[in-house]
C-alpha positions in Angstrom: -0.1 0.0 -0.3 1.2 3.8 -1.0 2.2 6.6 1.5 0.8 9.4 1.1 3.4 11.9 1.4 6.9 11.0 3.1 6.4 13.9 5.0 3.8 12.6 7.1 5.7 10.3 9.6 2.4 8.3 10.8 -0.9 6.4 10.0 -3.6 4.4 11.2 -6.3 3.1 9.3 -10.0 4.0 10.5 -12.6 1.2 10.0 -15.8 2.5 8.4 -19.2 0.8 8.7 -21.0 1.1 5.8 -25.2 1.4 7.2 -26.1 1.2 3.8 -26.3 0.3 0.3 -24.6 3.7 -1.0 -21.3 4.0 -3.0 -20.5 7.6 -1.8 -20.8 8.0 2.4 -20.2 10.2 4.4 -18.6 9.4 8.0 -17.4 10.3 11.2 -14.5 9.1 13.9 -12.5 10.0 16.8 -9.0 9.3 18.1 -9.2 7.5 21.3 -7.9 9.7 24.4 -5.6 6.4 25.3 -4.0 6.6 21.3 -0.4 8.2 22.5 1.1 7.5 19.5 -1.3 10.0 18.4 -1.4 12.5 21.1 2.5 12.7 21.5 3.0 13.6 17.6 0.4 15.4 16.2 0.2 19.6 16.0 -1.2 21.0 19.0 -3.5 22.5 15.9 -4.1 19.7 14.6 -2.7 21.2 10.6 -0.9 18.3 9.7 -4.2 15.8 9.7 -5.0 14.4 6.7 -7.6 11.8 5.8 -6.9 9.2 2.5 -9.2 6.8 1.0 -8.1 3.0 1.3 -5.5 3.6 -1.1 -3.5 5.7 1.3 -3.2 8.0 -0.7 -6.3 9.6 -2.3 -7.0 12.5 -0.2 -10.8 13.5 1.4 -12.7 15.7 1.6 -12.7 16.1 5.7 -13.4 19.2 8.5 -11.9 18.4 12.1 -15.4 19.6 13.6 -14.3 18.8 17.6 -10.8 19.9 18.8 -9.2 19.9 21.9 -5.3 18.5 22.2 -5.3 19.4 25.9 -8.2 16.9 26.8 -7.3 14.9 23.7 -10.3 15.2 22.3 -10.8 15.3 18.1 -13.6 14.5 15.9 -12.7 14.3 11.8 -15.9 14.6 9.7 -15.5 13.0 5.7 -18.3 14.0 3.0 -18.6 12.3 -0.1 -16.3 9.3 -0.3 -16.7 7.9 -3.2 -16.1 3.5 -1.8 -13.4 2.1 -4.0 -14.8 -1.2 -5.7 -18.2 -1.8 -6.0 -18.1 -4.6 -3.7 -17.3 -2.4 -1.2 -20.7 -0.8 -1.1 -22.7 -3.7 0.2 -24.7 -2.8 4.0 -22.6 -3.6 6.5 -19.4 -3.9 5.0 -16.2 -1.7 6.7 -14.3 0.2 4.4 -11.2 1.3 5.9 -9.7 4.4 5.5 -6.3 6.6 6.8 -6.0 9.1 8.7 -2.4 10.5 8.9 -0.3 12.7 11.0 3.2 13.9 12.4 3.9 16.2 9.4 8.1 16.7 9.2 9.5 19.1 6.1 12.9 18.6 6.9 13.1 22.3 7.8 12.0 22.1 11.0 12.4 19.5 14.5 9.1 18.1 13.3 6.4 17.0 16.0 
């Protein structure tokens, strides 16, 4: 599986349960307060958060609707994810997306 961009140091799969038969879905997800890998490496303004499709490269239209770095709370909403492969649009199928964070452009210490 390809990586979105090597300047992002971290990636984690996000499981989405398709609750309908649509081939394009909206979904939301959060990151557990216990996910130290995320919270210890994400920028405190969430400026390095990217969400991609299951191919790991196609950037999705998303918005961070809740962000509280101090209390480790994030809610990400993705709109209009065109599901890959028609068979993934079946009711109840689990679809993957990827959350990337930890951007480092090489000109600073990164996160």
